[in-house]
ZADO-1210 file (C-alpha; in nm, 4 decimals, padded with zeros to 6 digits):
<atoms>
<atom x="13.2183" y="04.6070" z="15.0435" code="MET" pos="1"/>
<atom x="13.0016" y="04.7273" z="14.7314" code="ILE" pos="2"/>
<atom x="12.9835" y="05.0724" z="14.7009" code="MET" pos="3"/>
<atom x="12.6660" y="05.1223" z="14.4968" code="THR" pos="4"/>
<atom x="12.6610" y="05.5622" z="14.4742" code="ASP" pos="5"/>
<atom x="12.6707" y="05.6230" z="14.0778" code="ASN" pos="6"/>
<atom x="12.5154" y="05.2493" z="13.9902" code="LEU" pos="7"/>
<atom x="12.2122" y="05.2016" z="13.8117" code="PRO" pos="8"/>
<atom x="11.9190" y="05.0695" z="14.0323" code="ARG" pos="9"/>
<atom x="11.8158" y="04.7332" z="13.8313" code="PRO" pos="10"/>
<atom x="11.4169" y="04.7769" z="13.8981" code="GLN" pos="11"/>
<atom x="11.1414" y="04.4592" z="13.8787" code="GLY" pos="12"/>
<atom x="11.3312" y="04.1421" z="13.8876" code="TRP" pos="13"/>
<atom x="11.6543" y="04.2539" z="13.8014" code="LYS" pos="14"/>
<atom x="12.0085" y="04.1644" z="13.9503" code="ILE" pos="15"/>
<atom x="12.2742" y="04.3988" z="13.8573" code="LEU" pos="16"/>
<atom x="12.5881" y="04.1664" z="13.9012" code="VAL" pos="17"/>
<atom x="13.0057" y="04.3428" z="13.9141" code="ARG" pos="18"/>
<atom x="13.2181" y="04.1509" z="13.6456" code="LYS" pos="19"/>
<atom x="13.5907" y="04.0767" z="13.7795" code="ASP" pos="20"/>
<atom x="13.8314" y="04.0996" z="13.5275" code="LYS" pos="21"/>
<atom x="14.1368" y="03.9119" z="13.4849" code="PRO" pos="22"/>
<atom x="14.4979" y="04.0426" z="13.5612" code="LYS" pos="23"/>
<atom x="14.6833" y="04.1947" z="13.3387" code="ALA" pos="24"/>
<atom x="14.9504" y="04.2190" z="13.5521" code="LYS" pos="25"/>
<atom x="15.0710" y="04.1550" z="13.9010" code="THR" pos="26"/>
<atom x="15.1383" y="04.3768" z="14.1336" code="ALA" pos="27"/>
<atom x="15.5194" y="04.3904" z="14.0838" code="GLY" pos="28"/>
<atom x="15.4643" y="04.5005" z="13.7194" code="GLY" pos="29"/>
<atom x="15.4854" y="04.1425" z="13.5014" code="ILE" pos="30"/>
<atom x="15.2777" y="04.1445" z="13.2293" code="ILE" pos="31"/>
<atom x="15.0834" y="03.8231" z="13.2604" code="LEU" pos="32"/>
<atom x="15.0593" y="03.5841" z="12.9669" code="ALA" pos="33"/>
<atom x="14.7838" y="03.5131" z="12.7665" code="ASP" pos="34"/>
<atom x="14.7429" y="03.1423" z="12.8639" code="THR" pos="35"/>
<atom x="14.8149" y="03.2660" z="13.2457" code="THR" pos="36"/>
<atom x="14.4705" y="03.4986" z="13.2024" code="ARG" pos="37"/>
<atom x="14.2659" y="03.2101" z="13.0313" code="ASP" pos="38"/>
<atom x="14.3163" y="03.0235" z="13.3884" code="ALA" pos="39"/>
<atom x="14.0631" y="03.2481" z="13.5117" code="GLU" pos="40"/>
<atom x="13.8067" y="03.1554" z="13.2714" code="SER" pos="41"/>
<atom x="13.5858" y="03.1281" z="13.5808" code="TYR" pos="42"/>
<atom x="13.5265" y="03.5035" z="13.5791" code="MET" pos="43"/>
<atom x="13.2900" y="03.4816" z="13.2364" code="GLN" pos="44"/>
<atom x="13.0779" y="03.3064" z="13.4223" code="PHE" pos="45"/>
<atom x="13.0753" y="03.4362" z="13.7920" code="THR" pos="46"/>
<atom x="13.0113" y="03.7425" z="13.9389" code="GLY" pos="47"/>
<atom x="12.9215" y="03.9781" z="14.3192" code="GLN" pos="48"/>
<atom x="12.6092" y="04.0781" z="14.3208" code="VAL" pos="49"/>
<atom x="12.5119" y="04.4327" z="14.4172" code="VAL" pos="50"/>
<atom x="12.1591" y="04.5233" z="14.3879" code="ALA" pos="51"/>
<atom x="11.8694" y="04.3460" z="14.3417" code="LEU" pos="52"/>
<atom x="11.4648" y="04.5077" z="14.1780" code="GLY" pos="53"/>
<atom x="11.2279" y="04.5346" z="14.4203" code="PRO" pos="54"/>
<atom x="11.0491" y="04.2530" z="14.2462" code="LEU" pos="55"/>
<atom x="11.3473" y="04.0302" z="14.2431" code="ALA" pos="56"/>
<atom x="11.2486" y="03.6779" z="14.3215" code="TYR" pos="57"/>
<atom x="10.8646" y="03.7796" z="14.3575" code="HIS" pos="58"/>
<atom x="10.6109" y="03.5711" z="14.1777" code="ASP" pos="59"/>
<atom x="10.6122" y="03.8056" z="13.8185" code="ARG" pos="60"/>
<atom x="10.1635" y="03.7271" z="13.8180" code="SER" pos="61"/>
<atom x="10.0866" y="03.7949" z="14.2225" code="THR" pos="62"/>
<atom x="10.3360" y="03.9869" z="14.3323" code="GLY" pos="63"/>
<atom x="10.3967" y="03.7294" z="14.6322" code="GLU" pos="64"/>
<atom x="10.7704" y="03.6790" z="14.7360" code="HIS" pos="65"/>
<atom x="10.9106" y="03.3557" z="14.6294" code="TRP" pos="66"/>
<atom x="10.8155" y="03.0024" z="14.8559" code="ASN" pos="67"/>
<atom x="11.1923" y="02.8977" z="14.8386" code="GLY" pos="68"/>
<atom x="11.2469" y="03.2615" z="14.9712" code="GLY" pos="69"/>
<atom x="11.5635" y="03.4576" z="14.7687" code="ASP" pos="70"/>
<atom x="11.7589" y="03.2672" z="14.5782" code="TRP" pos="71"/>
<atom x="12.1289" y="03.5611" z="14.6437" code="CYS" pos="72"/>
<atom x="12.1577" y="03.8353" z="14.8438" code="LYS" pos="73"/>
<atom x="12.3516" y="04.1868" z="14.8113" code="VAL" pos="74"/>
<atom x="12.7481" y="04.0870" z="14.8088" code="GLY" pos="75"/>
<atom x="12.6976" y="03.7030" z="14.7092" code="ASP" pos="76"/>
<atom x="12.9367" y="03.5717" z="14.4108" code="TRP" pos="77"/>
<atom x="12.7091" y="03.3841" z="14.1859" code="ILE" pos="78"/>
<atom x="12.7483" y="03.1594" z="13.8803" code="VAL" pos="79"/>
<atom x="12.5267" y="03.3031" z="13.5752" code="MET" pos="80"/>
<atom x="12.5102" y="03.2475" z="13.1848" code="PRO" pos="81"/>
<atom x="12.8233" y="03.3444" z="12.9993" code="LYS" pos="82"/>
<atom x="12.5884" y="03.5320" z="12.7624" code="PHE" pos="83"/>
<atom x="12.3878" y="03.8199" z="12.9316" code="THR" pos="84"/>
<atom x="12.0455" y="04.0900" z="12.8148" code="GLN" pos="85"/>
<atom x="12.2588" y="04.3726" z="12.9274" code="PHE" pos="86"/>
<atom x="12.6253" y="04.4899" z="12.9901" code="LYS" pos="87"/>
<atom x="12.7155" y="04.7852" z="13.0949" code="LEU" pos="88"/>
<atom x="13.0863" y="04.9692" z="13.1665" code="GLU" pos="89"/>
<atom x="13.1343" y="05.2294" z="13.4602" code="ILE" pos="90"/>
<atom x="13.4605" y="05.3625" z="13.5797" code="ASP" pos="91"/>
<atom x="13.5944" y="05.0674" z="13.4530" code="ASP" pos="92"/>
<atom x="13.4090" y="04.8312" z="13.5872" code="GLN" pos="93"/>
<atom x="13.1881" y="04.5929" z="13.3894" code="GLU" pos="94"/>
<atom x="12.8556" y="04.5211" z="13.5117" code="TYR" pos="95"/>
<atom x="12.5760" y="04.2940" z="13.4293" code="ARG" pos="96"/>
<atom x="12.1989" y="04.2807" z="13.4524" code="PHE" pos="97"/>
<atom x="12.0429" y="03.9268" z="13.4845" code="ILE" pos="98"/>
<atom x="11.6993" y="03.8112" z="13.5887" code="ASN" pos="99"/>
<atom x="11.6211" y="03.6624" z="13.9763" code="ASP" pos="100"/>
<atom x="11.6192" y="03.3460" z="13.7610" code="ASP" pos="101"/>
<atom x="11.9575" y="03.3260" z="13.6031" code="GLU" pos="102"/>
<atom x="12.0944" y="03.2509" z="13.9382" code="VAL" pos="103"/>
<atom x="12.2814" y="02.8885" z="13.8516" code="ILE" pos="104"/>
<atom x="12.4941" y="02.8907" z="14.2110" code="ALA" pos="105"/>
<atom x="12.5482" y="03.0576" z="14.5027" code="VAL" pos="106"/>
<atom x="12.9716" y="03.0344" z="14.5821" code="LEU" pos="107"/>
<atom x="13.1988" y="03.1131" z="14.8579" code="ASP" pos="108"/>
<atom x="13.5089" y="03.1504" z="14.6297" code="ASP" pos="109"/>
<atom x="13.4845" y="03.1809" z="14.2921" code="PRO" pos="110"/>
<atom x="13.8422" y="03.1533" z="14.1903" code="SER" pos="111"/>
<atom x="13.8140" y="02.7833" z="14.2867" code="VAL" pos="112"/>
<atom x="13.6072" y="02.7047" z="14.0287" code="ILE" pos="113"/>
<atom x="13.7044" y="02.5767" z="13.6942" code="LYS" pos="114"/>
<atom x="13.5194" y="02.5931" z="13.3909" code="VAL" pos="115"/>
<atom x="13.5538" y="02.4168" z="13.0587" code="TRP" pos="116"/>
<atom x="13.4828" y="02.6454" z="12.7574" code="VAL" pos="117"/>
</atoms>
C-alpha cells in the first residue's frame, strides 16, 4: 500500500511517482558489488504511481477527460523517461513529478525488464 501522508500533491496534469533504489546490501548484510546494482538499471526508468493531479488525462484546452481513459492509476508500476522535470527526496525516498503523457508503459513487475543504456 502506498502512503501519501506528508507527500506533495501533484497539481494539474502532473503525476507523482515513487522511485526504488538499487539495494546496497542484502538482508544478511552482504554489500553488493556495483555490477550487481547495475543489473537493476531498470530502476532508472520505472516507478510506482503515488498520486495523480486533478487534471491528469484531461484535455489541456477543453478540460474533458481523454477518450482513451487514464493510462495509469495509483499503485501501477510504470516506465517513464530517465530524465524527468522535477525530482525530490522525502524521508530517504526519491520521488519524481512527470507529465501524464510521459507514461511509456504500465508493468506488472518492473524487475523482469532489462534496459540497455
